[in-house]
BALOBA-1460 file (C-alpha; in Angstrom, 3 decimals):
// residues 291
<rec num="1" residu="x" x="321.444" y="123.160" z="24.357"/>
<rec num="2" residu="x" x="319.296" y="126.057" z="23.206"/>
<rec num="3" residu="x" x="320.357" y="127.915" z="20.051"/>
<rec num="4" residu="x" x="322.241" y="131.128" z="20.819"/>
<rec num="5" residu="x" x="321.081" y="134.480" z="19.486"/>
<rec num="6" residu="x" x="323.596" y="137.308" z="19.685"/>
<rec num="7" residu="x" x="322.110" y="140.611" z="20.843"/>
<rec num="8" residu="x" x="322.926" y="143.632" z="23.006"/>
<rec num="9" residu="x" x="320.391" y="146.051" z="24.545"/>
<rec num="10" residu="x" x="322.834" y="148.780" z="23.495"/>
<rec num="11" residu="x" x="321.778" y="148.227" z="19.873"/>
<rec num="12" residu="x" x="318.652" y="150.219" z="20.704"/>
<rec num="13" residu="x" x="320.239" y="153.647" z="20.253"/>
<rec num="14" residu="x" x="318.207" y="156.849" z="20.040"/>
<rec num="15" residu="x" x="317.860" y="157.926" z="16.407"/>
<rec num="16" residu="x" x="314.975" y="160.291" z="17.150"/>
<rec num="17" residu="x" x="312.236" y="160.437" z="14.507"/>
<rec num="18" residu="x" x="313.910" y="158.266" z="11.901"/>
<rec num="19" residu="x" x="312.918" y="155.698" z="9.266"/>
<rec num="20" residu="x" x="315.211" y="153.136" z="10.887"/>
<rec num="21" residu="x" x="313.811" y="151.995" z="14.234"/>
<rec num="22" residu="x" x="316.421" y="150.337" z="16.431"/>
<rec num="23" residu="x" x="313.576" y="149.101" z="18.636"/>
<rec num="24" residu="x" x="313.155" y="146.271" z="16.119"/>
<rec num="25" residu="x" x="316.356" y="144.660" z="17.415"/>
<rec num="26" residu="x" x="314.984" y="144.388" z="20.969"/>
<rec num="27" residu="x" x="311.595" y="143.189" z="19.765"/>
<rec num="28" residu="x" x="313.164" y="140.514" z="17.552"/>
<rec num="29" residu="x" x="315.481" y="139.354" z="20.345"/>
<rec num="30" residu="x" x="312.589" y="139.252" z="22.843"/>
<rec num="31" residu="x" x="310.604" y="137.068" z="20.440"/>
<rec num="32" residu="x" x="313.544" y="134.632" z="20.373"/>
<rec num="33" residu="x" x="313.882" y="134.206" z="24.138"/>
<rec num="34" residu="x" x="311.414" y="131.323" z="24.266"/>
<rec num="35" residu="x" x="313.551" y="129.121" z="22.026"/>
<rec num="36" residu="x" x="317.081" y="130.521" z="22.387"/>
<rec num="37" residu="x" x="319.752" y="131.741" z="24.745"/>
<rec num="38" residu="x" x="320.611" y="135.435" z="24.312"/>
<rec num="39" residu="x" x="324.346" y="136.158" z="24.411"/>
<rec num="40" residu="x" x="325.956" y="139.585" z="24.292"/>
<rec num="41" residu="x" x="328.898" y="140.539" z="22.058"/>
<rec num="42" residu="x" x="331.920" y="142.680" z="22.807"/>
<rec num="43" residu="x" x="332.929" y="145.475" z="20.496"/>
<rec num="44" residu="x" x="336.050" y="145.233" z="18.331"/>
<rec num="45" residu="x" x="339.276" y="146.824" z="19.481"/>
<rec num="46" residu="x" x="340.510" y="149.870" z="17.546"/>
<rec num="47" residu="x" x="343.149" y="147.619" z="15.994"/>
<rec num="48" residu="x" x="340.458" y="145.188" z="14.836"/>
<rec num="49" residu="x" x="338.387" y="147.971" z="13.292"/>
<rec num="50" residu="x" x="341.453" y="148.899" z="11.247"/>
<rec num="51" residu="x" x="341.277" y="145.478" z="9.594"/>
<rec num="52" residu="x" x="338.277" y="146.699" z="7.613"/>
<rec num="53" residu="x" x="338.132" y="150.500" z="7.923"/>
<rec num="54" residu="x" x="340.543" y="153.364" z="7.275"/>
<rec num="55" residu="x" x="342.318" y="155.041" z="10.201"/>
<rec num="56" residu="x" x="340.435" y="158.301" z="9.597"/>
<rec num="57" residu="x" x="337.064" y="156.570" z="9.664"/>
<rec num="58" residu="x" x="337.972" y="154.491" z="12.723"/>
<rec num="59" residu="x" x="338.889" y="157.686" z="14.576"/>
<rec num="60" residu="x" x="335.416" y="159.031" z="13.827"/>
<rec num="61" residu="x" x="333.779" y="155.750" z="14.842"/>
<rec num="62" residu="x" x="335.558" y="155.893" z="18.201"/>
<rec num="63" residu="x" x="334.797" y="159.564" z="18.886"/>
<rec num="64" residu="x" x="331.200" y="159.546" z="17.637"/>
<rec num="65" residu="x" x="331.855" y="162.873" z="15.896"/>
<rec num="66" residu="x" x="331.397" y="163.243" z="12.139"/>
<rec num="67" residu="x" x="331.793" y="166.090" z="9.701"/>
<rec num="68" residu="x" x="328.561" y="167.525" z="8.257"/>
<rec num="69" residu="x" x="329.319" y="165.793" z="4.937"/>
<rec num="70" residu="x" x="329.818" y="162.444" z="6.704"/>
<rec num="71" residu="x" x="326.509" y="162.861" z="8.537"/>
<rec num="72" residu="x" x="324.625" y="163.612" z="5.338"/>
<rec num="73" residu="x" x="326.048" y="160.519" z="3.644"/>
<rec num="74" residu="x" x="325.395" y="158.312" z="6.676"/>
<rec num="75" residu="x" x="321.871" y="159.727" z="7.079"/>
<rec num="76" residu="x" x="322.019" y="159.350" z="10.853"/>
<rec num="77" residu="x" x="322.178" y="161.789" z="13.786"/>
<rec num="78" residu="x" x="325.542" y="160.326" z="14.857"/>
<rec num="79" residu="x" x="326.560" y="160.320" z="18.541"/>
<rec num="80" residu="x" x="328.792" y="158.372" z="20.904"/>
<rec num="81" residu="x" x="325.795" y="156.158" z="21.761"/>
<rec num="82" residu="x" x="325.061" y="155.383" z="18.115"/>
<rec num="83" residu="x" x="328.752" y="154.843" z="17.329"/>
<rec num="84" residu="x" x="328.995" y="152.326" z="20.179"/>
<rec num="85" residu="x" x="325.883" y="150.498" z="18.920"/>
<rec num="86" residu="x" x="327.419" y="150.110" z="15.467"/>
<rec num="87" residu="x" x="330.767" y="148.944" z="16.842"/>
<rec num="88" residu="x" x="328.995" y="146.413" z="19.065"/>
<rec num="89" residu="x" x="327.002" y="145.099" z="16.103"/>
<rec num="90" residu="x" x="330.283" y="144.321" z="14.344"/>
<rec num="91" residu="x" x="331.296" y="142.277" z="17.369"/>
<rec num="92" residu="x" x="327.887" y="140.620" z="17.207"/>
<rec num="93" residu="x" x="328.313" y="139.413" z="13.638"/>
<rec num="94" residu="x" x="331.784" y="138.124" z="14.467"/>
<rec num="95" residu="x" x="330.397" y="136.176" z="17.433"/>
<rec num="96" residu="x" x="327.527" y="134.770" z="15.356"/>
<rec num="97" residu="x" x="330.055" y="133.722" z="12.714"/>
<rec num="98" residu="x" x="332.095" y="131.919" z="15.372"/>
<rec num="99" residu="x" x="328.903" y="130.128" z="16.447"/>
<rec num="100" residu="x" x="328.305" y="129.176" z="12.803"/>
<rec num="101" residu="x" x="331.770" y="127.651" z="12.483"/>
<rec num="102" residu="x" x="331.199" y="125.749" z="15.730"/>
<rec num="103" residu="x" x="327.611" y="124.568" z="15.236"/>
<rec num="104" residu="x" x="326.727" y="125.116" z="11.582"/>
<rec num="105" residu="x" x="324.418" y="128.095" z="12.182"/>
<rec num="106" residu="x" x="324.975" y="131.425" z="13.948"/>
<rec num="107" residu="x" x="322.214" y="133.932" z="14.715"/>
<rec num="108" residu="x" x="322.536" y="137.679" z="15.172"/>
<rec num="109" residu="x" x="319.569" y="139.873" z="16.108"/>
<rec num="110" residu="x" x="321.338" y="142.818" z="14.511"/>
<rec num="111" residu="x" x="324.016" y="143.593" z="11.948"/>
<rec num="112" residu="x" x="323.927" y="143.541" z="8.185"/>
<rec num="113" residu="x" x="325.388" y="147.047" z="7.664"/>
<rec num="114" residu="x" x="326.186" y="146.487" z="4.000"/>
<rec num="115" residu="x" x="326.393" y="150.146" z="2.929"/>
<rec num="116" residu="x" x="329.490" y="150.915" z="5.042"/>
<rec num="117" residu="x" x="332.662" y="151.423" z="2.965"/>
<rec num="118" residu="x" x="336.271" y="151.279" z="4.133"/>
<rec num="119" residu="x" x="336.537" y="155.043" z="4.553"/>
<rec num="120" residu="x" x="332.960" y="156.206" z="5.180"/>
<rec num="121" residu="x" x="329.474" y="155.196" z="6.150"/>
<rec num="122" residu="x" x="326.329" y="155.362" z="4.040"/>
<rec num="123" residu="x" x="322.641" y="154.577" z="4.316"/>
<rec num="124" residu="x" x="322.388" y="154.085" z="8.105"/>
<rec num="125" residu="x" x="325.520" y="151.847" z="8.077"/>
<rec num="126" residu="x" x="328.660" y="152.986" z="9.919"/>
<rec num="127" residu="x" x="330.652" y="149.756" z="10.482"/>
<rec num="128" residu="x" x="330.600" y="146.967" z="7.915"/>
<rec num="129" residu="x" x="330.089" y="144.077" z="10.324"/>
<rec num="130" residu="x" x="329.856" y="141.549" z="7.485"/>
<rec num="131" residu="x" x="333.279" y="142.442" z="6.094"/>
<rec num="132" residu="x" x="334.748" y="142.739" z="9.584"/>
<rec num="133" residu="x" x="333.709" y="139.207" z="10.575"/>
<rec num="134" residu="x" x="335.145" y="137.671" z="7.413"/>
<rec num="135" residu="x" x="338.433" y="139.582" z="7.533"/>
<rec num="136" residu="x" x="338.912" y="138.976" z="11.276"/>
<rec num="137" residu="x" x="338.275" y="135.223" z="10.993"/>
<rec num="138" residu="x" x="340.615" y="135.028" z="8.020"/>
<rec num="139" residu="x" x="343.319" y="136.883" z="9.983"/>
<rec num="140" residu="x" x="342.934" y="134.286" z="12.731"/>
<rec num="141" residu="x" x="343.303" y="131.432" z="10.249"/>
<rec num="142" residu="x" x="339.760" y="130.198" z="10.895"/>
<rec num="143" residu="x" x="338.643" y="130.456" z="7.261"/>
<rec num="144" residu="x" x="340.024" y="131.218" z="3.821"/>
<rec num="145" residu="x" x="337.076" y="131.343" z="1.426"/>
<rec num="146" residu="x" x="333.860" y="133.111" z="2.405"/>
<rec num="147" residu="x" x="330.655" y="134.214" z="0.715"/>
<rec num="148" residu="x" x="328.097" y="136.925" z="1.399"/>
<rec num="149" residu="x" x="324.480" y="136.240" z="0.486"/>
<rec num="150" residu="x" x="322.871" y="139.688" z="0.587"/>
<rec num="151" residu="x" x="319.104" y="139.590" z="0.095"/>
<rec num="152" residu="x" x="318.226" y="143.057" z="1.355"/>
<rec num="153" residu="x" x="316.072" y="145.022" z="-1.093"/>
<rec num="154" residu="x" x="319.005" y="147.450" z="-1.504"/>
<rec num="155" residu="x" x="322.313" y="146.516" z="-3.106"/>
<rec num="156" residu="x" x="325.173" y="145.868" z="-0.673"/>
<rec num="157" residu="x" x="327.459" y="148.466" z="-2.231"/>
<rec num="158" residu="x" x="329.806" y="148.864" z="0.735"/>
<rec num="159" residu="x" x="330.433" y="145.134" z="1.057"/>
<rec num="160" residu="x" x="330.933" y="144.827" z="-2.704"/>
<rec num="161" residu="x" x="333.471" y="147.663" z="-2.618"/>
<rec num="162" residu="x" x="335.470" y="146.224" z="0.275"/>
<rec num="163" residu="x" x="335.759" y="142.792" z="-1.368"/>
<rec num="164" residu="x" x="335.970" y="144.026" z="-4.960"/>
<rec num="165" residu="x" x="339.553" y="142.773" z="-5.435"/>
<rec num="166" residu="x" x="339.411" y="139.878" z="-2.967"/>
<rec num="167" residu="x" x="339.533" y="136.550" z="-4.837"/>
<rec num="168" residu="x" x="338.654" y="134.616" z="-1.671"/>
<rec num="169" residu="x" x="335.296" y="136.300" z="-1.010"/>
<rec num="170" residu="x" x="332.218" y="135.837" z="-3.205"/>
<rec num="171" residu="x" x="329.616" y="138.591" z="-2.862"/>
<rec num="172" residu="x" x="326.081" y="137.849" z="-4.069"/>
<rec num="173" residu="x" x="323.524" y="140.647" z="-3.915"/>
<rec num="174" residu="x" x="319.935" y="140.252" z="-5.135"/>
<rec num="175" residu="x" x="318.080" y="143.532" z="-4.920"/>
<rec num="176" residu="x" x="315.564" y="145.851" z="-6.528"/>
<rec num="177" residu="x" x="316.816" y="148.197" z="-9.215"/>
<rec num="178" residu="x" x="315.960" y="151.887" z="-9.447"/>
<rec num="179" residu="x" x="316.131" y="152.572" z="-5.689"/>
<rec num="180" residu="x" x="318.874" y="153.375" z="-3.160"/>
<rec num="181" residu="x" x="321.854" y="153.331" z="-3.464"/>
<rec num="182" residu="x" x="322.415" y="155.529" z="-6.487"/>
<rec num="183" residu="x" x="326.123" y="154.668" z="-6.491"/>
<rec num="184" residu="x" x="326.430" y="150.897" z="-6.791"/>
<rec num="185" residu="x" x="329.539" y="148.733" z="-6.784"/>
<rec num="186" residu="x" x="329.924" y="145.486" z="-8.650"/>
<rec num="187" residu="x" x="329.429" y="142.356" z="-6.569"/>
<rec num="188" residu="x" x="330.733" y="138.969" z="-7.689"/>
<rec num="189" residu="x" x="327.107" y="138.380" z="-8.701"/>
<rec num="190" residu="x" x="324.393" y="141.038" z="-8.847"/>
<rec num="191" residu="x" x="320.801" y="140.061" z="-9.625"/>
<rec num="192" residu="x" x="318.514" y="143.050" z="-10.130"/>
<rec num="193" residu="x" x="314.764" y="142.729" z="-9.689"/>
<rec num="194" residu="x" x="312.016" y="144.812" z="-11.215"/>
<rec num="195" residu="x" x="309.585" y="146.600" z="-8.897"/>
<rec num="196" residu="x" x="306.635" y="144.339" z="-8.202"/>
<rec num="197" residu="x" x="308.616" y="141.092" z="-8.386"/>
<rec num="198" residu="x" x="306.641" y="138.446" z="-6.511"/>
<rec num="199" residu="x" x="307.304" y="135.195" z="-4.685"/>
<rec num="200" residu="x" x="307.712" y="132.740" z="-7.561"/>
<rec num="201" residu="x" x="310.076" y="134.846" z="-9.672"/>
<rec num="202" residu="x" x="312.030" y="135.904" z="-6.592"/>
<rec num="203" residu="x" x="312.658" y="132.384" z="-5.346"/>
<rec num="204" residu="x" x="313.499" y="131.071" z="-8.812"/>
<rec num="205" residu="x" x="316.220" y="133.675" z="-9.316"/>
<rec num="206" residu="x" x="317.447" y="133.177" z="-5.765"/>
<rec num="207" residu="x" x="318.000" y="129.452" z="-6.211"/>
<rec num="208" residu="x" x="320.079" y="130.057" z="-9.328"/>
<rec num="209" residu="x" x="322.133" y="132.630" z="-7.445"/>
<rec num="210" residu="x" x="322.690" y="130.242" z="-4.558"/>
<rec num="211" residu="x" x="324.002" y="127.628" z="-6.990"/>
<rec num="212" residu="x" x="326.681" y="130.124" z="-8.055"/>
<rec num="213" residu="x" x="327.557" y="130.827" z="-4.427"/>
<rec num="214" residu="x" x="327.975" y="127.143" z="-3.622"/>
<rec num="215" residu="x" x="330.104" y="126.549" z="-6.712"/>
<rec num="216" residu="x" x="332.600" y="128.967" z="-5.127"/>
<rec num="217" residu="x" x="332.945" y="126.441" z="-2.244"/>
<rec num="218" residu="x" x="332.919" y="128.900" z="0.674"/>
<rec num="219" residu="x" x="333.869" y="127.818" z="4.175"/>
<rec num="220" residu="x" x="331.429" y="130.345" z="5.668"/>
<rec num="221" residu="x" x="328.354" y="132.179" z="4.403"/>
<rec num="222" residu="x" x="327.193" y="135.408" z="6.012"/>
<rec num="223" residu="x" x="323.532" y="135.938" z="5.189"/>
<rec num="224" residu="x" x="322.190" y="139.499" z="5.118"/>
<rec num="225" residu="x" x="318.501" y="138.714" z="5.630"/>
<rec num="226" residu="x" x="316.903" y="142.130" z="5.175"/>
<rec num="227" residu="x" x="313.104" y="141.900" z="5.291"/>
<rec num="228" residu="x" x="312.576" y="145.051" z="3.234"/>
<rec num="229" residu="x" x="311.718" y="142.749" z="0.317"/>
<rec num="230" residu="x" x="308.288" y="142.371" z="1.978"/>
<rec num="231" residu="x" x="305.385" y="143.751" z="-0.038"/>
<rec num="232" residu="x" x="304.379" y="146.155" z="2.753"/>
<rec num="233" residu="x" x="307.827" y="147.628" z="3.315"/>
<rec num="234" residu="x" x="307.875" y="151.413" z="3.149"/>
<rec num="235" residu="x" x="311.260" y="151.772" z="1.405"/>
<rec num="236" residu="x" x="311.067" y="148.815" z="-0.976"/>
<rec num="237" residu="x" x="308.880" y="148.090" z="-3.969"/>
<rec num="238" residu="x" x="308.809" y="144.317" z="-4.352"/>
<rec num="239" residu="x" x="305.685" y="142.168" z="-4.004"/>
<rec num="240" residu="x" x="307.134" y="139.359" z="-1.884"/>
<rec num="241" residu="x" x="304.593" y="138.114" z="0.645"/>
<rec num="242" residu="x" x="305.322" y="137.219" z="4.250"/>
<rec num="243" residu="x" x="305.233" y="133.564" z="3.189"/>
<rec num="244" residu="x" x="307.648" y="134.434" z="0.386"/>
<rec num="245" residu="x" x="310.117" y="135.949" z="2.857"/>
<rec num="246" residu="x" x="310.123" y="132.664" z="4.776"/>
<rec num="247" residu="x" x="310.494" y="130.684" z="1.544"/>
<rec num="248" residu="x" x="313.552" y="132.816" z="0.760"/>
<rec num="249" residu="x" x="315.027" y="132.085" z="4.181"/>
<rec num="250" residu="x" x="314.319" y="128.382" z="3.778"/>
<rec num="251" residu="x" x="316.091" y="128.351" z="0.411"/>
<rec num="252" residu="x" x="319.236" y="129.828" z="1.996"/>
<rec num="253" residu="x" x="319.014" y="127.490" z="4.998"/>
<rec num="254" residu="x" x="318.488" y="124.335" z="2.958"/>
<rec num="255" residu="x" x="321.247" y="125.226" z="0.502"/>
<rec num="256" residu="x" x="323.798" y="125.810" z="3.259"/>
<rec num="257" residu="x" x="322.769" y="122.668" z="5.138"/>
<rec num="258" residu="x" x="322.835" y="120.559" z="1.964"/>
<rec num="259" residu="x" x="326.346" y="121.751" z="1.112"/>
<rec num="260" residu="x" x="327.487" y="121.654" z="4.755"/>
<rec num="261" residu="x" x="328.508" y="125.306" z="4.733"/>
<rec num="262" residu="x" x="328.259" y="127.177" z="8.054"/>
<rec num="263" residu="x" x="325.939" y="130.174" z="7.842"/>
<rec num="264" residu="x" x="325.704" y="133.252" z="10.063"/>
<rec num="265" residu="x" x="322.468" y="135.263" z="9.859"/>
<rec num="266" residu="x" x="322.339" y="139.058" z="10.174"/>
<rec num="267" residu="x" x="319.106" y="141.046" z="10.096"/>
<rec num="268" residu="x" x="319.790" y="143.916" z="7.698"/>
<rec num="269" residu="x" x="317.040" y="146.302" z="6.629"/>
<rec num="270" residu="x" x="313.321" y="146.344" z="7.290"/>
<rec num="271" residu="x" x="310.922" y="149.283" z="7.265"/>
<rec num="272" residu="x" x="307.461" y="147.847" z="7.777"/>
<rec num="273" residu="x" x="304.415" y="149.901" z="8.784"/>
<rec num="274" residu="x" x="305.479" y="149.490" z="12.438"/>
<rec num="275" residu="x" x="308.625" y="148.259" z="14.221"/>
<rec num="276" residu="x" x="306.503" y="145.375" z="15.487"/>
<rec num="277" residu="x" x="305.776" y="144.274" z="11.905"/>
<rec num="278" residu="x" x="309.447" y="144.387" z="10.998"/>
<rec num="279" residu="x" x="310.528" y="142.582" z="14.167"/>
<rec num="280" residu="x" x="307.973" y="139.824" z="13.561"/>
<rec num="281" residu="x" x="309.542" y="139.061" z="10.187"/>
<rec num="282" residu="x" x="313.077" y="139.238" z="11.590"/>
<rec num="283" residu="x" x="312.154" y="136.889" z="14.446"/>
<rec num="284" residu="x" x="310.632" y="134.427" z="11.976"/>
<rec num="285" residu="x" x="313.935" y="134.355" z="10.067"/>
<rec num="286" residu="x" x="315.919" y="133.677" z="13.237"/>
<rec num="287" residu="x" x="313.438" y="131.005" z="14.359"/>
<rec num="288" residu="x" x="313.696" y="129.200" z="11.039"/>
<rec num="289" residu="x" x="317.500" y="129.047" z="11.212"/>
<rec num="290" residu="x" x="317.380" y="127.959" z="14.875"/>
<rec num="291" residu="x" x="315.699" y="124.631" z="14.012"/>
């Protein structure tokens, strides 16, 4: 059976002239068609969204209408189309997590919206799909202990906030300091990297962080595999090569396989010179985990 990659064409919403290109989702999914089966998610019900978000924010997510202050904080030209794309992505991470529990690995050509808080969105993230998948699976009795491995170049402040007082979820964020977000929340483990950090230092610190994650003994890992750590990313400032990005992915893969912990992959951020560059790196991540 071919590996399954979760994706919906509706992820490609119109953001206009924007730093975040949703075209990367389609390009990454298309690159996976040769080795995987593409399966589409369904969006969460309003009741399910309330598991992770406040009633006021859910109402806005369903209507697609935000206040001016909400729009500024989210940094997106919000609309019903964009709201639907973000809700669907939450369903996508849940489905990929179900695949992970079934097969050991789940793949999502989308998701990773780690800046979304319970009561608002930030930094292009409206629905925290990572938190939603964990909380929904826990509500169903599928898991108890979970971990988030967030390797985007930006700290996962929304995810850290949502799980701040949750003893059954370990949040690990390794990110560059001195860049977005200005307002950070404490993860279970935060590792901050200096601008210009390269492959060897990056992977050394990552392996130590992964040891801490595994000592927590999670029953599921959700991996936020942002490729904005790449040296040519336009919003990051690290010096991780394309080979280094793959080495990072391999470290996460091998650690989860060694410890027999199911892992669901989400794409997260990526702002390369072109959407094609970003999608190439995302597709390489998905291909590695599909082995």
